N, C-alpha and C positions, 0 to 999 in steps of 0.2 A: 481524543479523539482529535479529525481530522477533518478537514476540511477540500475537496475542491474550487477549482477554478479552470475559467477557461479563458481561454485567447485562442485567434485565430485560426493558431499554426502550435497551441501547446496547450498541454492538461499540467496543471500547478495545485500543487495536493499541498495545504496548508496543516503542520502539524502546531495543533492549537496547546496551552495550558501549560501543566508543569509535567508536560507529553517534551514538551523540545527540551527537557530539561532530561528525561529518561532517553529519551531516541540523539540529542546531543544532535539533535538537526531541527530548524526552524521548517521550511518547506524544501519539496523535490520541482522540478519543471523538467515535466520534456515532451518532446515531439506527437502530436500526436498521431504523427505516418508509423511511430515505436511502440505505440497502444497494438499489440497481436490479439486479447481478449482482456474480459474479466467478468468475473464468476464471482454470483453471490452467494454470501454464508460458506468458503472452501471449504474442505474437510483438515486439511491442513489447522488451520485456524483453532481445530477445536484434539488437538496434541500439547501434549508435552515437548518434544523435543523440536524444536524450528533451525535447528545446527549448530553449527558452530558459530557463539555470540563473540565478534572480533568489536566491536561498541555498541553498546547499552545497554539494556538491565533488560532481566529475565527473571520474572516469578511465577511461575505457573500458577493460572488460578486469576493470578492481578491483573499481570500487565504484559507485554512481549513487546519490546519497544528497540531500535535498532539496528546498526548491521548483522547477518550472522554470514554464513558460507553452510550451504547443503550441497552433499554431491554434487562438489566443485562448481555451484552459482552461487552470485551471491542476490539475497534480499533482502529488503529493506521491511523492518515491520513495526506496526504501533496499533498494536491492537489488546483489549482490553475485555471487550463481549465477544466473543464468539460466532454469538449470534447477529451483532453488528459489524461481523466482518464482510468485506469485499477482495480480491487477488486480485489483481492488473497487472496480467500477464505481458511483457517488454521483451521487444526484436532492438539488436545493433545500441544496447545499452547497458552502461555497465552493472544494473540489476536485472535479473531475469524475472523478476516478481516485484511486487508491492505490493505489503497489504495490510489491511488500514483496516479500522474502527470508524464509521460514518453511522449518522441519526439516523439516513434512511435507504440502509444498503440496495436495495430495488430501484429506487428512485436515483441515488447516484450512478450507479449501473445504466438506467436508461441515459441516463447522462450524459456519461462519456459515450455512449453510442452516439446518441446523435449528436457530440459534437466532432467523434470520426466522422462523420459519414457527411457533416459539413463541412468539414476540412477538408476531403477527398476530391 
């Protein structure tokens, strides 16, 4: 599971618990101006294929965590339950998207949208 935090100019994603081990990462920080959009319950979270796993873990139906390449684009994943997933689409960043599991997907997506509006 992941948690989101905001600074006036950044979105910080904290990877919690054992997921740090599976994803080989403890946090990501992205400028808010590089967040293009956020999707709640993205369809790709329900598929088995997330791309070529470069670093991390992919046990379908259990956990997808780490760095993947799909169609030439990098993505970071930390998802256990597709119903709790959000996809954060980025521009001008190493990752084209970040797909994470959060406690309350609609609230997290709204908070990210609100933070983007405040930083503009």
